[in-house]
C-alpha angles and dihedrals in degrees: 000000000000090000091052091049091050090050091051092049091049091049092051091049091048093049091049090060095055111096116237111245115207117211113242132183124218124195112247119263088241091058088066090067091214091176092059093043094051095043090049092049098044103038114097122181090344095309119115114215094222096192093053091042090055090047091049092050091050092049092048092051093046089046091055092050089050091051090053092049094046093047090050092051090055096040090118091063117091091213097058095095091053089049092050092048092049094050093046093048092048093055103035113102126170091346093306128109133187100215093196086066092043087056090049091051093046091046090052090053093048092047088052089052091052091048092051092048090054094043092050090061094054125097112262095033107160110210092189092056090047093050092049091051094043090052090052099045105026114186094002092098091171089062091045087059092050091046092048093050093046097036114134116199108224 
């Protein structure tokens, strides 16, 4: 009986140390229609600038891979899906999406999260200011940081 109890306690302690991974869904790379985006951006008066088109396609592909990597590194955060959705929505236009810019937007949000995590541990952290800014800006943690730093109590 005591051995069973010890095993259960050890199992509970072990399970408590495993980070919770939240499922997230990324749009497919194909759904970004990088070809359409890059052709639209680099065609002038009917002439496609092939060199810039190729560069654009490469950046979009690398951007998508970076989005995947960044999302995976924050998979233990409950907010990651909202951040992904926000970044994708911000940069999708007419069914096309430059995933290098989606990565930039997602990176900005995650950097804001890291800044807030650090700031919250500092003396003088004002939870009320934070809550007011978080209510205003939601998932845009980078803007929550700006708001918190510039917040004027009225």
